[in-house]
C-alpha positions as CSV (number, residue, x, y, z in Angstrom):
1,M,23.7,-45.1,6.9
2,K,24.5,-42.4,4.3
3,L,23.4,-44.8,1.5
4,I,20.1,-45.5,3.2
5,L,19.5,-41.7,3.7
6,T,20.3,-41.0,0.1
7,L,18.0,-43.8,-1.1
8,A,15.2,-42.6,1.1
9,L,15.6,-39.0,-0.1
10,S,15.7,-40.3,-3.7
11,F,12.4,-42.2,-3.3
12,F,10.8,-39.2,-1.5
13,S,11.8,-36.9,-4.3
14,L,10.5,-39.3,-6.9
15,G,7.2,-39.4,-5.1
16,L,7.0,-35.6,-5.1
17,L,7.7,-35.6,-8.9
18,A,4.8,-38.0,-9.5
19,A,2.5,-36.1,-7.2
20,V,0.9,-33.8,-9.8
21,N,-2.6,-35.3,-10.6
22,V,-5.0,-33.3,-12.7
23,G,-8.7,-33.7,-12.6
24,T,-11.2,-33.2,-15.5
25,P,-10.9,-29.6,-16.8
26,E,-13.9,-27.2,-17.0
27,I,-14.1,-24.5,-19.6
28,K,-16.0,-21.2,-19.2
29,F,-16.4,-18.3,-21.6
30,T,-17.5,-14.7,-21.0
31,G,-18.8,-12.4,-23.6
32,Y,-19.8,-8.8,-23.1
33,K,-22.8,-6.5,-23.9
34,F,-23.7,-2.9,-23.3
35,T,-21.2,0.0,-23.2
36,N,-20.5,-0.7,-19.6
37,K,-19.2,-4.2,-20.6
38,T,-21.7,-6.4,-18.7
39,A,-20.5,-10.0,-18.6
40,V,-22.5,-12.9,-20.0
41,S,-20.9,-16.2,-19.2
42,G,-21.5,-19.8,-20.2
43,T,-20.0,-23.2,-20.8
44,F,-20.2,-26.1,-23.2
45,K,-21.9,-29.4,-22.3
46,K,-19.8,-31.5,-24.7
47,V,-16.1,-31.2,-24.4
48,E,-13.6,-34.1,-25.0
49,W,-10.2,-33.7,-23.2
50,T,-6.9,-35.5,-23.8
51,Y,-4.2,-34.6,-21.4
52,K,-1.6,-36.2,-19.0
53,K,-3.5,-36.8,-15.8
54,N,-0.4,-37.8,-13.9
55,A,2.7,-35.8,-14.5
56,S,6.0,-35.0,-12.9
57,N,5.1,-31.3,-12.8
58,L,2.2,-29.0,-13.8
59,E,3.9,-27.8,-17.0
60,E,4.2,-31.4,-18.2
61,A,0.5,-31.9,-17.5
62,L,-0.4,-28.8,-19.5
63,A,2.0,-29.4,-22.5
64,G,0.2,-31.2,-25.3
65,A,-3.2,-31.1,-23.7
66,K,-6.0,-31.2,-26.3
67,F,-9.7,-30.6,-26.4
68,T,-12.6,-30.8,-28.8
69,I,-15.7,-28.7,-28.1
70,D,-19.0,-29.3,-29.8
71,S,-19.9,-25.6,-30.3
72,H,-23.6,-26.4,-30.6
73,S,-23.6,-27.7,-27.0
74,I,-23.4,-24.2,-25.7
75,D,-25.0,-23.3,-22.3
76,A,-25.1,-19.5,-21.9
77,G,-27.9,-19.6,-19.4
78,K,-30.9,-19.0,-21.7
79,K,-32.3,-21.1,-24.5
80,A,-32.8,-18.0,-26.8
81,R,-29.2,-16.9,-26.1
82,N,-27.9,-20.3,-26.9
83,T,-29.8,-20.3,-30.2
84,N,-28.7,-16.8,-31.2
85,I,-25.0,-17.5,-30.5
86,T,-25.2,-20.9,-32.3
87,N,-27.1,-19.6,-35.4
88,A,-25.2,-16.3,-35.8
89,L,-21.8,-17.3,-34.7
90,F,-21.0,-21.0,-34.7
91,K,-22.9,-22.0,-37.8
92,N,-20.9,-19.5,-39.8
93,W,-17.5,-20.6,-38.6
94,G,-17.0,-23.4,-41.2
95,G,-17.1,-26.2,-38.6
96,R,-19.1,-27.3,-35.6
97,E,-16.0,-28.4,-33.7
98,I,-13.6,-26.1,-31.9
99,K,-10.3,-27.9,-31.5
100,G,-7.4,-26.8,-29.3
101,E,-4.0,-27.9,-28.2
102,V,-1.5,-26.4,-25.8
103,V,1.5,-26.0,-28.1
104,K,4.0,-24.3,-25.8
105,V,4.4,-23.8,-22.0
106,I,6.7,-21.2,-20.5
107,S,6.9,-22.1,-16.9
108,A,9.0,-19.2,-15.8
109,R,6.3,-16.8,-17.0
110,K,3.3,-19.1,-16.2
111,I,2.1,-18.9,-19.9
112,A,0.5,-21.6,-22.1
113,F,0.1,-20.9,-25.8
114,T,-3.0,-22.7,-27.2
115,K,-3.6,-23.3,-30.8
116,F,-7.3,-23.3,-31.8
117,T,-8.7,-24.7,-35.0
118,V,-12.2,-24.0,-36.3
119,G,-12.9,-25.2,-39.8
120,D,-10.0,-23.9,-41.9
121,N,-9.2,-21.1,-39.4
122,S,-6.4,-21.5,-36.9
123,F,-5.2,-19.0,-34.3
124,E,-3.3,-19.0,-31.0
125,V,-4.5,-17.7,-27.6
126,L,-2.1,-16.9,-24.8
127,F,-3.3,-18.2,-21.4
128,R,-1.8,-17.2,-18.1
129,Y,-2.0,-19.8,-15.4
130,K,-1.7,-20.2,-11.7
131,V,-2.6,-22.7,-9.0
132,K,-5.2,-21.4,-6.5
133,G,-7.2,-23.3,-3.9
134,G,-6.1,-26.7,-5.2
135,R,-7.0,-25.8,-8.8
136,V,-5.0,-24.8,-11.8
137,V,-6.7,-21.9,-13.5
138,L,-5.8,-20.7,-17.1
139,K,-7.2,-17.4,-18.4
140,G,-7.0,-16.0,-21.9
141,V,-8.8,-13.5,-24.1
142,L,-9.6,-13.7,-27.8
143,D,-11.1,-11.1,-30.1
144,L,-13.4,-12.6,-32.6
145,V,-12.5,-10.0,-35.2
146,E,-8.8,-10.3,-34.8
147,V,-8.9,-14.1,-35.1
148,G,-10.8,-14.0,-38.4
149,F,-14.5,-14.2,-37.4
150,S,-15.6,-10.7,-38.2
151,K,-18.5,-11.8,-40.4
152,S,-19.8,-14.1,-37.7
153,Y,-19.3,-11.3,-35.1
154,K,-21.3,-8.8,-37.2
155,L,-24.1,-11.4,-37.6
156,L,-24.1,-12.0,-33.8
157,S,-24.1,-8.2,-33.1
158,K,-27.1,-7.7,-35.5
159,K,-29.0,-10.7,-34.0
160,C,-28.4,-9.5,-30.4
161,A,-28.9,-5.8,-31.0
162,P,-32.5,-5.8,-29.5
163,F,-31.1,-7.4,-26.3
164,H,-27.8,-5.4,-26.1
165,R,-29.3,-1.9,-25.8
166,G,-28.1,-0.4,-22.6
167,K,-29.6,2.2,-20.3
168,D,-27.6,4.8,-22.2
169,G,-29.6,3.9,-25.4
170,K,-26.5,2.5,-27.2
171,T,-26.3,-1.0,-28.5
172,L,-23.0,-2.9,-28.2
173,T,-21.9,-6.5,-28.5
174,W,-18.2,-6.7,-27.7
175,S,-15.9,-8.8,-29.9
176,E,-13.8,-9.8,-26.9
177,V,-14.3,-13.1,-25.3
178,A,-12.6,-14.2,-22.0
179,L,-11.8,-17.9,-21.7
180,E,-11.1,-19.7,-18.4
181,V,-10.1,-23.3,-18.0
182,S,-9.7,-24.9,-14.6
183,A,-9.0,-28.3,-13.1
184,A,-8.3,-29.7,-9.7
185,V,-4.6,-30.5,-9.1
186,N,-2.9,-32.3,-6.2
């Protein structure tokens, strides 16, 4: 009887370990304008993902996940906005593709370090993650100037200046960009 109970518990625990299934991730970015930091969000239409869809735990599913974004497939809600961001920012980055890979996961702190590569420029972004409502949500922030894109940021600021003048009469395009990646998990 004890052997049967042990085997049953072993099979049950193995089933639990294999129960982490991850759906296709979605990526969202949020830039900011005006001195009051008004959000402007968007996505990309063309993103290729490589990740472990079935894993023994969430951290295993995250570790080694890779993506390639076609930066020219931006969808920021308006055609003119897409054009401005593509022409001022992405065309000056030295490469059309934005590649990324989760290089380290610290499960105790719910942190995933992601290495981004654009042209010859590489940088890491720290993402914090949690499971909420049947989805894993990773959030991170990058600063365009800090990661080496100050020239592109200045071009974007200049191009968007007529559209980024607030009620206070000041013009501001923030260099900070919030990133969010989410996927269904069960």
